[in-house]
Backbone bond lengths (Angstrom), bond angles and torsions (degrees), N, CA, C in turn:
res aa  C-N    CA-C-N  psi(-1)  N-CA   C-N-CA  omega(-1)  CA-C   N-CA-C  phi
1 M - - - 1.436 - - 1.544 106.57 -
2 K 1.347 113.65 140.54 1.478 118.33 178.75 1.533 110.27 -81.93
3 I 1.282 117.71 164.95 1.467 121.44 -179.69 1.550 113.36 -60.19
4 G 1.393 112.47 -45.24 1.410 114.82 -179.24 1.568 110.74 -63.43
5 E 1.218 117.64 -33.47 1.513 121.55 -178.39 1.562 108.83 -70.64
6 Y 1.376 113.71 -39.88 1.468 118.98 176.61 1.536 109.78 -62.38
7 L 1.301 118.34 -43.12 1.480 120.60 -179.70 1.532 110.51 -63.09
8 A 1.361 117.68 -46.03 1.403 123.64 -178.08 1.599 111.26 -64.27
9 E 1.303 112.83 -48.35 1.530 119.60 -175.46 1.573 111.11 -64.18
10 N 1.377 113.12 -29.13 1.493 119.18 -175.07 1.462 110.57 -99.58
11 G 1.372 119.51 0.23 1.437 121.99 -175.15 1.550 115.81 52.84
12 M 1.356 110.99 42.16 1.425 119.21 -171.77 1.531 110.93 -104.38
13 K 1.338 114.70 134.42 1.410 119.17 178.27 1.569 109.74 -76.41
14 P 1.347 114.37 142.85 1.485 116.05 179.62 1.481 112.31 -55.08
15 S 1.325 120.30 -36.46 1.425 124.41 -175.54 1.588 111.16 -64.97
16 H 1.370 115.23 -36.31 1.400 120.40 178.04 1.520 111.19 -69.54
17 F 1.329 116.11 -41.64 1.456 121.58 178.27 1.504 107.06 -61.28
18 C 1.323 119.57 -50.18 1.435 123.39 178.11 1.561 113.68 -50.08
19 N 1.300 111.17 -49.77 1.454 117.13 -177.04 1.576 111.35 -64.32
20 K 1.290 117.37 -37.89 1.441 118.21 -175.97 1.570 109.74 -80.40
21 V 1.315 118.96 -29.00 1.434 121.63 -179.42 1.614 110.66 -85.45
22 G 1.355 114.30 -25.53 1.430 119.69 -178.94 1.538 114.69 86.00
23 I 1.363 114.33 39.42 1.472 117.85 176.57 1.533 108.35 -129.17
24 G 1.324 116.83 164.36 1.397 122.17 177.01 1.491 108.89 -83.34
25 S 1.350 118.40 162.82 1.430 123.72 176.79 1.478 115.12 -62.95
26 S 1.314 113.72 -35.77 1.519 119.48 176.76 1.537 110.79 -64.11
27 T 1.290 116.90 -34.58 1.530 122.12 176.20 1.534 107.76 -65.42
28 L 1.305 115.23 -50.56 1.460 119.72 178.44 1.428 113.36 -53.70
29 Y 1.320 120.06 -51.34 1.472 121.76 -178.87 1.549 112.80 -69.12
30 S 1.317 118.99 -25.77 1.398 121.22 171.96 1.558 110.89 -69.70
31 L 1.325 115.68 -34.98 1.450 117.75 176.98 1.518 111.24 -71.56
32 L 1.312 115.83 -41.62 1.509 121.36 -178.57 1.551 110.09 -63.77
33 S 1.295 116.99 -33.54 1.460 120.75 -176.83 1.549 113.20 -85.54
34 G 1.297 111.82 -13.96 1.537 116.94 -174.15 1.494 115.72 80.01
35 E 1.302 111.79 11.26 1.414 116.15 176.75 1.602 115.09 -65.88
36 T 1.267 109.96 -28.37 1.547 118.20 179.26 1.498 111.08 -146.65
37 M 1.237 115.54 161.11 1.424 122.30 172.21 1.535 111.87 -108.22
38 P 1.319 116.84 150.11 1.514 119.34 -174.68 1.458 107.88 -70.54
39 S 1.400 113.33 149.45 1.459 118.19 168.14 1.521 110.20 -69.46
40 L 1.273 116.78 165.54 1.395 119.43 -179.90 1.527 115.59 -55.32
41 P 1.324 116.50 -45.71 1.479 121.24 179.95 1.516 109.96 -60.62
42 T 1.410 117.49 -40.85 1.509 123.36 179.23 1.500 110.59 -64.79
43 A 1.365 116.19 -43.94 1.467 121.41 -177.97 1.541 108.08 -62.66
44 I 1.300 116.04 -43.07 1.539 119.57 178.05 1.504 110.14 -62.76
45 S 1.334 118.18 -41.66 1.525 121.76 -177.03 1.528 106.09 -63.97
46 I 1.361 116.77 -46.40 1.455 119.99 -177.32 1.556 109.29 -61.83
47 Y 1.310 114.59 -48.71 1.523 119.68 177.56 1.425 112.70 -52.24
48 D 1.384 116.98 -49.03 1.462 126.86 -176.31 1.643 110.75 -63.22
49 F 1.322 110.14 -47.01 1.509 115.21 -178.77 1.450 111.94 -64.32
50 T 1.302 118.25 -39.61 1.512 122.81 -174.63 1.547 107.34 -89.45
51 D 1.272 121.16 9.38 1.485 121.60 -179.00 1.449 112.06 53.10
52 G 1.277 118.56 37.08 1.501 124.54 176.33 1.480 114.63 81.48
53 E 1.331 119.62 0.67 1.470 122.91 177.59 1.548 112.00 -61.62
54 V 1.353 114.97 -37.23 1.437 121.56 171.78 1.524 108.65 -109.05
55 D 1.339 118.15 111.26 1.437 120.97 -178.38 1.532 111.54 -106.54
56 Y 1.294 117.79 172.80 1.426 120.33 -173.88 1.572 113.57 -60.14
57 R 1.255 118.83 -31.59 1.540 121.72 174.47 1.453 112.52 -60.90
58 D 1.320 116.97 -38.99 1.438 120.97 179.66 1.536 110.15 -69.33
59 M 1.336 116.68 -37.56 1.442 121.19 -178.95 1.523 111.73 -71.49
60 L 1.326 118.48 -26.69 1.398 120.58 -178.31 1.563 110.12 -71.77
61 I 1.320 119.73 -26.49 1.413 122.94 -175.00 1.520 110.77 -121.70
62 E 1.384 116.03 31.09 1.448 121.90 -176.38 1.612 111.63 -59.21
63 G 1.303 116.50 -51.33 1.475 121.44 -175.18 1.507 109.87 -104.73
64 N 1.334 114.00 169.18 1.443 120.44 178.98 1.518 113.28 -62.59
65 N 1.315 119.18 -43.66 1.465 121.57 -177.25 1.518 109.91 -59.89
66 T 1.344 117.86 -46.59 1.438 121.33 -177.75 1.527 108.54 -67.98
67 H 1.350 117.04 -36.14 1.451 121.22 -178.56 1.555 108.62 -62.10
68 E 1.286 117.22 -46.23 1.434 120.19 179.29 1.495 114.23 -63.37
69 I 1.336 116.53 -40.55 1.492 121.03 178.53 1.532 107.14 -64.81
70 H 1.307 113.91 -43.11 1.568 119.89 -174.07 1.589 105.75 -61.02
71 H 1.295 118.38 -36.83 1.460 120.62 -176.18 1.489 113.27 -95.00
72 G 1.335 118.57 6.58 1.457 121.28 175.95 1.476 117.40 79.46
73 K 1.294 120.40 6.21 1.491 124.26 -177.33 1.448 111.03 -70.33
74 A 1.391 118.11 -37.59 1.391 119.94 -177.90 1.575 110.79 -64.79
75 A 1.312 117.04 -39.74 1.458 122.88 178.15 1.555 111.27 -62.08
76 K 1.343 115.02 -40.33 1.441 117.31 -179.83 1.511 115.85 -69.83
77 N 1.400 114.68 -30.42 1.425 119.67 -178.11 1.426 113.35 -88.11
78 K 1.347 120.08 -7.02 1.428 123.45 -178.59 1.503 113.39 -75.95
79 K 1.307 119.64 132.39 1.432 122.18 -179.46 1.524 110.63 -79.17
80 V 1.293 121.04 135.94 1.417 126.20 -175.71 1.607 101.32 -101.37
81 K 1.345 112.45 131.74 1.479 117.38 -179.85 1.520 110.69 -96.32
């Protein structure tokens, strides 16, 4: 399950999630958008807080950008000079 799905299914406010996991709201939104991937300590905190409902594989492909990089699409579309 992705973080966004977890929040929606549990009716949880992002601020509550951030407080429990120990991250800032900007970090959460960066994770949700795929702008960044979590550090190992953050990934472990998220996994622990969600009782494993959100695991590291879900976090690696949270947003579209990360999903494309994960599947190699970004490398294929990149122009080589």
